[in-house]
OpenMM code with the backbone's topology and positions (N, CA, C; nanometers):
from openmm import Vec3, app, unit

residues = "MET ARG LYS ILE LEU LYS THR ALA ALA ALA LEU ALA PHE THR LEU GLY ALA VAL THR VAL VAL ASN ALA THR PRO ALA GLN ALA ALA GLY SER ILE GLN GLY CYS PRO SER GLY ALA VAL CYS ILE TYR PRO GLY ALA GLY TRP ASN GLY GLY ASN PRO SER HIS ARG PHE TYR SER TYR GLY PRO HIS ASN LEU SER ASN VAL TYR GLY GLN HIS ARG ILE PHE ASN ASN GLN THR GLY GLY ALA THR MET ARG THR CYS THR GLY TYR ASP GLY VAL GLY CYS GLU GLY TYR LEU HIS ALA GLY VAL HIS PHE ASP ARG ASP LEU THR PRO ILE ASN SER ILE THR LEU GLN PRO".split()
positions = [
    Vec3(0.8361, 1.1055, 1.6408),
    Vec3(0.7519, 1.0129, 1.5666),
    Vec3(0.6615, 1.0923, 1.4718),
    Vec3(0.5937, 1.0210, 1.3886),
    Vec3(0.5076, 1.0857, 1.2902),
    Vec3(0.3789, 1.1382, 1.3531),
    Vec3(0.3300, 1.2487, 1.3003),
    Vec3(0.2034, 1.3076, 1.3463),
    Vec3(0.0871, 1.2284, 1.2883),
    Vec3(-0.0271, 1.2350, 1.3536),
    Vec3(-0.1472, 1.1680, 1.3032),
    Vec3(-0.1956, 1.2381, 1.1777),
    Vec3(-0.2336, 1.1613, 1.0821),
    Vec3(-0.2793, 1.2160, 0.9547),
    Vec3(-0.3998, 1.3054, 0.9759),
    Vec3(-0.3923, 1.4279, 0.9214),
    Vec3(-0.5009, 1.5234, 0.9392),
    Vec3(-0.6146, 1.4994, 0.8405),
    Vec3(-0.5828, 1.4656, 0.7187),
    Vec3(-0.6873, 1.4391, 0.6191),
    Vec3(-0.6443, 1.3235, 0.5306),
    Vec3(-0.7409, 1.2506, 0.4801),
    Vec3(-0.7097, 1.1407, 0.3878),
    Vec3(-0.6688, 1.2010, 0.2540),
    Vec3(-0.5643, 1.1473, 0.1959),
    Vec3(-0.5114, 1.2020, 0.0706),
    Vec3(-0.5732, 1.1300, -0.0483),
    Vec3(-0.5649, 1.1920, -0.1624),
    Vec3(-0.6188, 1.1336, -0.2854),
    Vec3(-0.5144, 1.0422, -0.3482),
    Vec3(-0.5588, 0.9474, -0.4219),
    Vec3(-0.4697, 0.8541, -0.4902),
    Vec3(-0.4120, 0.9214, -0.6137),
    Vec3(-0.2792, 0.9164, -0.6287),
    Vec3(-0.2159, 0.9809, -0.7442),
    Vec3(-0.1190, 0.8836, -0.8092),
    Vec3(-0.1693, 0.7845, -0.8769),
    Vec3(-0.0834, 0.6878, -0.9444),
    Vec3(-0.0582, 0.7330, -1.0876),
    Vec3(0.0621, 0.7121, -1.1349),
    Vec3(0.0921, 0.7461, -1.2727),
    Vec3(0.0246, 0.6472, -1.3658),
    Vec3(-0.0001, 0.6914, -1.4888),
    Vec3(-0.0604, 0.6037, -1.5874),
    Vec3(0.0474, 0.5149, -1.6470),
    Vec3(0.0076, 0.4188, -1.7203),
    Vec3(0.1020, 0.3275, -1.7829),
    Vec3(0.0722, 0.1873, -1.7367),
    Vec3(0.1699, 0.1243, -1.6732),
    Vec3(0.1549, -0.0141, -1.6315),
    Vec3(0.0661, -0.0288, -1.5086),
    Vec3(0.0291, 0.0802, -1.4478),
    Vec3(-0.0498, 0.0746, -1.3250),
    Vec3(-0.1981, 0.0671, -1.3597),
    Vec3(-0.2659, -0.0283, -1.3021),
    Vec3(-0.4100, -0.0366, -1.3150),
    Vec3(-0.4683, -0.0265, -1.1762),
    Vec3(-0.5415, 0.0791, -1.1509),
    Vec3(-0.6007, 0.1006, -1.0196),
    Vec3(-0.7492, 0.0712, -1.0300),
    Vec3(-0.7972, -0.0122, -0.9391),
    Vec3(-0.9375, -0.0466, -0.9368),
    Vec3(-0.9928, -0.0111, -0.8002),
    Vec3(-1.0997, 0.0638, -0.7970),
    Vec3(-1.1668, 0.0984, -0.6720),
    Vec3(-1.0757, 0.1670, -0.5720),
    Vec3(-0.9966, 0.2623, -0.6149),
    Vec3(-0.9141, 0.3392, -0.5223),
    Vec3(-1.0067, 0.4182, -0.4310),
    Vec3(-0.9886, 0.4009, -0.3019),
    Vec3(-1.0809, 0.4589, -0.2067),
    Vec3(-1.0062, 0.5211, -0.0910),
    Vec3(-1.0350, 0.6473, -0.0573),
    Vec3(-0.9737, 0.7034, 0.0621),
    Vec3(-1.0357, 0.6413, 0.1865),
    Vec3(-0.9551, 0.6225, 0.2868),
    Vec3(-1.0019, 0.5705, 0.4152),
    Vec3(-0.9414, 0.6561, 0.5246),
    Vec3(-0.9892, 0.6412, 0.6414),
    Vec3(-0.9397, 0.7204, 0.7529),
    Vec3(-0.8152, 0.6527, 0.8097),
    Vec3(-0.6982, 0.7159, 0.7987),
    Vec3(-0.5727, 0.6552, 0.8413),
    Vec3(-0.5404, 0.6942, 0.9843),
    Vec3(-0.6096, 0.6372, 1.0774),
    Vec3(-0.5826, 0.6583, 1.2191),
    Vec3(-0.6353, 0.5361, 1.2925),
    Vec3(-0.5515, 0.4721, 1.3715),
    Vec3(-0.5916, 0.3503, 1.4398),
    Vec3(-0.5891, 0.2322, 1.3446),
    Vec3(-0.6213, 0.1165, 1.3968),
    Vec3(-0.6262, -0.0048, 1.3171),
    Vec3(-0.7524, -0.0046, 1.2323),
    Vec3(-0.7359, -0.0279, 1.1025),
    Vec3(-0.8483, -0.0343, 1.0095),
    Vec3(-0.8379, -0.1658, 0.9344),
    Vec3(-0.9444, -0.2442, 0.9372),
    Vec3(-0.9478, -0.3739, 0.8691),
    Vec3(-0.8267, -0.4590, 0.9046),
    Vec3(-0.7836, -0.4528, 1.0309),
    Vec3(-0.6714, -0.5333, 1.0776),
    Vec3(-0.5350, -0.4768, 1.0435),
    Vec3(-0.5305, -0.3605, 0.9801),
    Vec3(-0.4034, -0.2966, 0.9454),
    Vec3(-0.3721, -0.1906, 1.0506),
    Vec3(-0.2669, -0.2112, 1.1291),
    Vec3(-0.2347, -0.1163, 1.2368),
    Vec3(-0.1964, 0.0216, 1.1827),
    Vec3(-0.2248, 0.1224, 1.2612),
    Vec3(-0.1825, 0.2574, 1.2268),
    Vec3(-0.0318, 0.2588, 1.2071),
    Vec3(0.0137, 0.3243, 1.1009),
    Vec3(0.1568, 0.3325, 1.0714),
    Vec3(0.2066, 0.2248, 0.9777),
    Vec3(0.1188, 0.1342, 0.9343),
    Vec3(0.1608, 0.0224, 0.8500),
    Vec3(0.1032, 0.0332, 0.7091),
    Vec3(0.1674, -0.0384, 0.6154),
    Vec3(0.1108, -0.0668, 0.4846),
    Vec3(0.0795, -0.2158, 0.4872),
    Vec3(-0.0433, -0.2508, 0.4514),
    Vec3(-0.0855, -0.3909, 0.4576),
    Vec3(-0.1264, -0.4413, 0.3201),
    Vec3(-0.0958, -0.5675, 0.2953),
    Vec3(-0.1375, -0.6354, 0.1735),
    Vec3(-0.2299, -0.7486, 0.2157),
    Vec3(-0.3451, -0.7557, 0.1491),
    Vec3(-0.4456, -0.8576, 0.1779),
    Vec3(-0.4529, -0.9545, 0.0608),
    Vec3(-0.4717, -1.0845, 0.0894),
    Vec3(-0.4868, -1.1795, -0.0208),
    Vec3(-0.6206, -1.1568, -0.0907),
    Vec3(-0.6189, -1.1492, -0.2206),
    Vec3(-0.7412, -1.1261, -0.2963),
    Vec3(-0.7778, -0.9796, -0.3015),
    Vec3(-0.8820, -0.9492, -0.3773),
    Vec3(-0.9257, -0.8118, -0.3968),
    Vec3(-1.0332, -0.7774, -0.2938),
    Vec3(-0.9975, -0.7835, -0.1679),
    Vec3(-1.0899, -0.7522, -0.0597),
    Vec3(-1.0143, -0.7441, 0.0715),
    Vec3(-1.0883, -0.7267, 0.1788),
    Vec3(-1.0273, -0.7073, 0.3116),
    Vec3(-0.9931, -0.8382, 0.3820),
    Vec3(-1.0315, -0.9531, 0.3279),
    Vec3(-0.9990, -1.0837, 0.3857),
    Vec3(-1.0385, -1.0909, 0.5331),
    Vec3(-1.1542, -1.0356, 0.5660),
    Vec3(-1.2016, -1.0413, 0.7045),
    Vec3(-1.1128, -0.9651, 0.8016),
    Vec3(-1.0385, -0.8664, 0.7525),
    Vec3(-0.9499, -0.7884, 0.8395),
    Vec3(-0.8212, -0.8601, 0.8750),
    Vec3(-0.7787, -0.9538, 0.7884),
    Vec3(-0.6560, -1.0308, 0.8122),
    Vec3(-0.5569, -1.0125, 0.6981),
    Vec3(-0.4721, -0.9083, 0.7061),
    Vec3(-0.3725, -0.8898, 0.5996),
    Vec3(-0.2691, -1.0027, 0.6014),
    Vec3(-0.2172, -1.0344, 0.4838),
    Vec3(-0.1127, -1.1372, 0.4752),
    Vec3(0.0262, -1.0777, 0.4975),
    Vec3(0.0416, -0.9461, 0.4763),
    Vec3(0.1699, -0.8786, 0.4946),
    Vec3(0.1467, -0.7438, 0.5628),
    Vec3(0.2389, -0.7066, 0.6525),
    Vec3(0.2379, -0.5751, 0.7169),
    Vec3(0.3795, -0.5190, 0.7110),
    Vec3(0.3902, -0.3948, 0.6670),
    Vec3(0.5209, -0.3299, 0.6558),
    Vec3(0.5172, -0.1992, 0.7332),
    Vec3(0.6210, -0.1731, 0.8129),
    Vec3(0.6245, -0.0550, 0.8985),
    Vec3(0.7389, 0.0406, 0.8673),
    Vec3(0.8518, -0.0105, 0.8226),
    Vec3(0.9714, 0.0737, 0.8100),
    Vec3(0.9834, 0.1329, 0.6702),
    Vec3(1.0402, 0.2540, 0.6635),
    Vec3(1.0646, 0.3191, 0.5358),
    Vec3(1.1710, 0.2421, 0.4588),
    Vec3(1.1612, 0.2502, 0.3266),
    Vec3(1.2575, 0.1832, 0.2405),
    Vec3(1.1917, 0.0711, 0.1629),
    Vec3(1.2732, -0.0048, 0.0869),
    Vec3(1.2178, -0.1126, 0.0048),
    Vec3(1.1904, -0.2387, 0.0858),
    Vec3(1.0898, -0.3118, 0.0425),
    Vec3(1.0535, -0.4413, 0.1006),
    Vec3(1.0275, -0.5364, -0.0155),
    Vec3(1.1072, -0.6419, -0.0251),
    Vec3(1.0912, -0.7391, -0.1333),
    Vec3(0.9733, -0.8313, -0.1058),
    Vec3(0.9034, -0.8691, -0.2130),
    Vec3(0.7907, -0.9615, -0.2039),
    Vec3(0.8313, -1.0939, -0.2660),
    Vec3(0.7878, -1.2030, -0.2059),
    Vec3(0.8152, -1.3361, -0.2586),
    Vec3(0.6854, -1.4136, -0.2703),
    Vec3(0.6657, -1.4807, -0.3824),
    Vec3(0.5489, -1.5648, -0.4035),
    Vec3(0.4181, -1.4898, -0.3817),
    Vec3(0.4109, -1.3668, -0.4284),
    Vec3(0.2881, -1.2868, -0.4203),
    Vec3(0.2389, -1.2674, -0.5635),
    Vec3(0.1317, -1.3395, -0.5986),
    Vec3(0.0793, -1.3389, -0.7347),
    Vec3(-0.0695, -1.3080, -0.7338),
    Vec3(-0.1195, -1.2578, -0.8447),
    Vec3(-0.2622, -1.2344, -0.8604),
    Vec3(-0.3102, -1.1085, -0.7896),
    Vec3(-0.4424, -1.0952, -0.7806),
    Vec3(-0.5050, -0.9771, -0.7217),
    Vec3(-0.4858, -0.9716, -0.5701),
    Vec3(-0.4511, -0.8538, -0.5233),
    Vec3(-0.4364, -0.8274, -0.3804),
    Vec3(-0.4853, -0.6863, -0.3520),
    Vec3(-0.5289, -0.6633, -0.2314),
    Vec3(-0.5626, -0.5281, -0.1871),
    Vec3(-0.4439, -0.4737, -0.1090),
    Vec3(-0.4035, -0.3505, -0.1398),
    Vec3(-0.2973, -0.2818, -0.0664),
    Vec3(-0.3593, -0.1610, 0.0016),
    Vec3(-0.3340, -0.1471, 0.1304),
    Vec3(-0.3879, -0.0355, 0.2084),
    Vec3(-0.2733, 0.0378, 0.2773),
    Vec3(-0.2639, 0.1669, 0.2530),
    Vec3(-0.1617, 0.2503, 0.3166),
    Vec3(-0.2232, 0.3144, 0.4410),
    Vec3(-0.1969, 0.2585, 0.5564),
    Vec3(-0.2474, 0.3117, 0.6836),
    Vec3(-0.1345, 0.3821, 0.7596),
    Vec3(-0.0359, 0.4337, 0.6851),
    Vec3(0.0706, 0.5113, 0.7470),
    Vec3(0.0143, 0.6471, 0.7895),
    Vec3(0.0888, 0.7173, 0.8700),
    Vec3(0.0461, 0.8478, 0.9181),
    Vec3(0.1437, 0.9547, 0.8707),
    Vec3(0.1071, 1.0797, 0.8916),
    Vec3(0.1963, 1.1905, 0.8591),
    Vec3(0.2181, 1.2124, 0.7112),
    Vec3(0.1283, 1.1631, 0.6269),
    Vec3(0.1416, 1.1845, 0.4837),
    Vec3(0.2378, 1.0900, 0.4140),
    Vec3(0.2819, 0.9832, 0.4795),
    Vec3(0.3757, 0.8884, 0.4186),
    Vec3(0.3106, 0.8181, 0.2993),
    Vec3(0.3918, 0.7847, 0.1995),
    Vec3(0.3423, 0.7214, 0.0779),
    Vec3(0.4028, 0.5826, 0.0593),
    Vec3(0.3474, 0.5098, -0.0363),
    Vec3(0.3931, 0.3763, -0.0711),
    Vec3(0.3966, 0.3659, -0.2227),
    Vec3(0.4910, 0.2880, -0.2759),
    Vec3(0.5016, 0.2649, -0.4204),
    Vec3(0.5156, 0.1157, -0.4474),
    Vec3(0.4640, 0.0695, -0.5607),
    Vec3(0.4904, -0.0659, -0.6066),
    Vec3(0.6046, -0.0601, -0.7068),
    Vec3(0.6858, -0.1670, -0.7105),
    Vec3(0.8055, -0.1687, -0.7950),
    Vec3(0.8164, -0.3034, -0.8659),
    Vec3(0.8553, -0.3001, -0.9927),
    Vec3(0.8681, -0.4235, -1.0693),
    Vec3(0.9973, -0.4985, -1.0384),
    Vec3(1.0981, -0.4289, -0.9893),
    Vec3(1.2243, -0.4932, -0.9535),
    Vec3(1.2361, -0.5126, -0.8032),
    Vec3(1.3322, -0.5934, -0.7640),
    Vec3(1.3610, -0.6111, -0.6222),
    Vec3(1.4337, -0.4883, -0.5680),
    Vec3(1.4304, -0.4711, -0.4390),
    Vec3(1.5007, -0.3632, -0.3687),
    Vec3(1.4566, -0.2240, -0.4142),
    Vec3(1.3281, -0.2100, -0.4503),
    Vec3(1.2746, -0.0792, -0.4833),
    Vec3(1.3168, -0.0251, -0.6183),
    Vec3(1.3440, -0.1114, -0.7153),
    Vec3(1.3842, -0.0685, -0.8497),
    Vec3(1.2618, -0.0728, -0.9416),
    Vec3(1.2497, 0.0268, -1.0281),
    Vec3(1.1395, 0.0307, -1.1242),
    Vec3(1.0057, 0.0636, -1.0601),
    Vec3(1.0054, 0.1605, -0.9706),
    Vec3(0.8829, 0.1955, -0.8971),
    Vec3(0.7896, 0.2802, -0.9814),
    Vec3(0.6617, 0.2727, -0.9488),
    Vec3(0.5592, 0.3444, -1.0226),
    Vec3(0.4606, 0.4084, -0.9265),
    Vec3(0.4194, 0.5297, -0.9562),
    Vec3(0.3145, 0.5985, -0.8832),
    Vec3(0.3348, 0.6081, -0.7331),
    Vec3(0.2350, 0.6637, -0.6659),
    Vec3(0.2361, 0.6768, -0.5199),
    Vec3(0.0981, 0.6435, -0.4662),
    Vec3(0.0938, 0.5670, -0.3595),
    Vec3(-0.0301, 0.5419, -0.2870),
    Vec3(-0.0208, 0.6230, -0.1592),
    Vec3(-0.1063, 0.7224, -0.1470),
    Vec3(-0.1011, 0.8132, -0.0327),
    Vec3(-0.1658, 0.7506, 0.0903),
    Vec3(-0.1314, 0.8026, 0.2056),
    Vec3(-0.1857, 0.7534, 0.3327),
    Vec3(-0.3375, 0.7621, 0.3320),
    Vec3(-0.3999, 0.6585, 0.3854),
    Vec3(-0.5443, 0.6545, 0.3955),
    Vec3(-0.6152, 0.6017, 0.2730),
    Vec3(-0.5398, 0.5452, 0.1772),
    Vec3(-0.5981, 0.4998, 0.0508),
    Vec3(-0.5664, 0.3518, 0.0304),
    Vec3(-0.6602, 0.2807, -0.0322),
    Vec3(-0.6350, 0.1415, -0.0716),
    Vec3(-0.6702, 0.1235, -0.2185),
    Vec3(-0.6135, 0.0188, -0.2781),
    Vec3(-0.6492, -0.0185, -0.4146),
    Vec3(-0.6247, -0.1669, -0.4336),
    Vec3(-0.6891, -0.2240, -0.5345),
    Vec3(-0.6723, -0.3638, -0.5696),
    Vec3(-0.5834, -0.3695, -0.6930),
    Vec3(-0.4892, -0.4636, -0.6926),
    Vec3(-0.3894, -0.4681, -0.8000),
    Vec3(-0.3405, -0.6098, -0.8216),
    Vec3(-0.3115, -0.6439, -0.9460),
    Vec3(-0.2452, -0.7694, -0.9775),
    Vec3(-0.0983, -0.7520, -0.9407),
    Vec3(-0.0509, -0.8253, -0.8421),
    Vec3(0.0873, -0.8118, -0.7955),
    Vec3(0.1829, -0.9091, -0.8635),
    Vec3(0.1365, -0.9817, -0.9643),
    Vec3(0.2242, -1.0761, -1.0338),
    Vec3(0.3519, -1.0086, -1.0850),
    Vec3(0.3450, -0.8904, -1.1492),
    Vec3(0.4691, -0.8279, -1.1965),
    Vec3(0.5421, -0.7460, -1.0909),
    Vec3(0.4903, -0.7402, -0.9699),
    Vec3(0.5488, -0.6571, -0.8632),
    Vec3(0.6421, -0.7415, -0.7768),
    Vec3(0.7661, -0.6960, -0.7604),
    Vec3(0.8639, -0.7697, -0.6807),
    Vec3(0.9029, -0.6996, -0.5512),
    Vec3(0.8627, -0.5746, -0.5358),
    Vec3(0.8910, -0.5040, -0.4104),
    Vec3(0.7969, -0.3850, -0.3974),
    Vec3(0.7908, -0.3323, -0.2756),
    Vec3(0.7207, -0.2072, -0.2497),
    Vec3(0.8179, -0.1181, -0.1714),
    Vec3(0.7936, 0.0119, -0.1751),
    Vec3(0.8731, 0.1030, -0.0936),
    Vec3(0.7788, 0.1878, -0.0087),
    Vec3(0.8237, 0.2203, 0.1101),
    Vec3(0.7527, 0.3122, 0.1979),
    Vec3(0.8427, 0.4327, 0.2167),
    Vec3(0.7859, 0.5514, 0.2060),
    Vec3(0.8656, 0.6728, 0.2216),
    Vec3(0.7842, 0.7791, 0.2937),
    Vec3(0.8564, 0.8679, 0.3671),
    Vec3(0.7864, 0.9740, 0.4403),
    Vec3(0.7244, 1.0757, 0.3456),
] * unit.nanometer
topology = app.Topology()
chain = topology.addChain("A")
for resn in residues:
    res = topology.addResidue(resn, chain)
    for name in ("N", "CA", "C"):
        topology.addAtom(name, app.Element.getBySymbol(name[0]), res)
Protein backbone atom coordinates (compact mmCIF):
# COMPACT_ATOMS: atom_id res chain seq x y z
CA MET A 1 0.00 0.00 0.00
CA ARG A 2 1.01 3.61 -0.23
CA LYS A 3 3.19 5.25 2.42
CA ILE A 4 1.88 8.16 4.47
CA LEU A 5 2.69 11.49 2.93
CA LYS A 6 5.79 12.97 4.55
CA THR A 7 5.27 16.58 3.51
CA ALA A 8 2.52 18.56 1.83
CA ALA A 9 3.41 19.29 -1.78
CA ALA A 10 3.07 22.58 -3.62
CA LEU A 11 0.46 23.13 -6.29
CA ALA A 12 1.94 22.98 -9.80
CA PHE A 13 -0.80 23.62 -12.33
CA THR A 14 0.07 24.60 -15.87
CA LEU A 15 -1.04 27.98 -17.14
CA GLY A 16 -3.62 28.36 -19.84
CA ALA A 17 -7.17 27.18 -19.33
CA VAL A 18 -6.56 26.46 -15.66
CA THR A 19 -7.64 29.06 -13.14
CA VAL A 20 -6.53 28.28 -9.62
CA VAL A 21 -8.04 30.23 -6.77
CA ASN A 22 -6.82 29.94 -3.19
CA ALA A 23 -4.59 26.91 -3.74
CA THR A 24 -3.68 25.83 -0.25
CA PRO A 25 -1.51 23.03 1.08
CA ALA A 26 -3.16 20.88 3.72
CA GLN A 27 -1.99 17.98 5.79
CA ALA A 28 -2.75 14.79 3.82
CA ALA A 29 -3.08 12.24 6.60
CA GLY A 30 -6.35 11.00 8.05
CA SER A 31 -9.77 12.35 7.20
CA ILE A 32 -9.75 16.10 6.53
CA GLN A 33 -12.99 18.03 6.01
CA GLY A 34 -14.80 14.71 5.48
CA CYS A 35 -12.34 13.54 2.81
CA PRO A 36 -10.84 10.18 3.83
CA SER A 37 -7.11 9.60 3.62
CA GLY A 38 -6.25 8.19 0.19
CA ALA A 39 -9.13 9.92 -1.61
CA VAL A 40 -9.67 12.88 -3.92
CA CYS A 41 -12.86 14.70 -2.95
CA ILE A 42 -15.02 17.22 -4.76
CA TYR A 43 -17.21 19.56 -2.72
CA PRO A 44 -20.22 21.47 -4.05
CA GLY A 45 -19.41 25.16 -4.21
CA ALA A 46 -16.16 26.96 -3.46
CA GLY A 47 -15.87 25.75 0.13
CA TRP A 48 -15.78 22.70 2.38
CA ASN A 49 -19.60 22.26 2.48
CA GLY A 50 -19.45 21.47 6.20
CA GLY A 51 -17.09 18.55 5.57
CA ASN A 52 -19.50 16.80 3.18
CA PRO A 53 -17.93 16.14 -0.23
CA SER A 54 -20.30 15.32 -3.08
CA HIS A 55 -17.77 12.97 -4.75
CA ARG A 56 -14.96 10.72 -3.45
CA PHE A 57 -12.49 8.94 -5.71
CA TYR A 58 -9.99 6.31 -4.53
CA SER A 59 -8.66 4.34 -7.51
CA TYR A 60 -5.97 5.40 -9.97
CA GLY A 61 -7.07 6.16 -13.50
CA PRO A 62 -9.79 8.29 -15.09
CA HIS A 63 -13.13 9.04 -13.46
CA ASN A 64 -15.88 10.61 -15.58
CA LEU A 65 -18.00 13.41 -14.12
CA SER A 66 -21.68 13.89 -14.91
CA ASN A 67 -23.80 16.97 -14.23
CA VAL A 68 -20.99 18.75 -12.37
CA TYR A 69 -21.19 22.47 -13.19
CA GLY A 70 -20.00 25.71 -11.65
CA GLN A 71 -17.55 26.31 -8.81
CA HIS A 72 -16.38 23.34 -6.76
CA ARG A 73 -13.57 22.69 -4.31
CA ILE A 74 -11.26 19.78 -5.15
CA PHE A 75 -9.06 18.34 -2.41
CA ASN A 76 -6.33 15.77 -3.03
CA ASN A 77 -6.06 13.79 0.22
CA GLN A 78 -4.16 10.93 -1.42
CA THR A 79 -0.97 9.68 0.18
CA GLY A 80 2.48 8.76 -1.08
CA GLY A 81 2.78 11.76 -3.39
CA ALA A 82 -0.13 10.74 -5.66
CA THR A 83 -1.47 13.46 -7.97
CA MET A 84 -4.77 14.38 -9.59
CA ARG A 85 -5.56 16.10 -12.91
CA THR A 86 -8.68 17.71 -14.37
CA CYS A 87 -9.56 16.83 -17.97
CA THR A 88 -11.84 18.47 -20.52
CA GLY A 89 -12.68 15.16 -22.22
CA TYR A 90 -14.18 11.97 -20.87
CA ASP A 91 -11.96 9.03 -19.88
CA GLY A 92 -9.00 11.24 -18.96
CA VAL A 93 -8.56 12.99 -22.33
CA GLY A 94 -7.30 16.57 -22.53
CA CYS A 95 -5.84 16.72 -19.02
CA GLU A 96 -4.21 19.80 -17.57
CA GLY A 97 -1.79 20.41 -14.72
CA TYR A 98 -1.34 18.40 -11.53
CA LEU A 99 -2.88 18.79 -8.09
CA HIS A 100 -0.41 17.34 -5.61
CA ALA A 101 -1.34 15.46 -2.45
CA GLY A 102 -2.35 17.67 0.44
CA VAL A 103 -3.56 20.56 -1.74
CA HIS A 104 -7.01 21.93 -2.58
CA PHE A 105 -8.28 24.52 -5.03
CA ASP A 106 -11.57 26.01 -6.19
CA ARG A 107 -12.42 25.65 -9.87
CA ASP A 108 -15.26 26.07 -12.32
CA LEU A 109 -15.89 22.45 -13.36
CA THR A 110 -18.31 23.31 -16.18
CA PRO A 111 -15.71 22.50 -18.90
CA ILE A 112 -14.33 19.50 -16.97
CA ASN A 113 -15.65 16.05 -17.93
CA SER A 114 -13.26 13.79 -16.02
CA ILE A 115 -10.44 13.69 -13.51
CA THR A 116 -7.52 11.29 -13.26
CA LEU A 117 -5.69 9.98 -10.21
CA GLN A 118 -2.14 8.75 -10.61
CA PRO A 119 0.66 7.58 -8.32
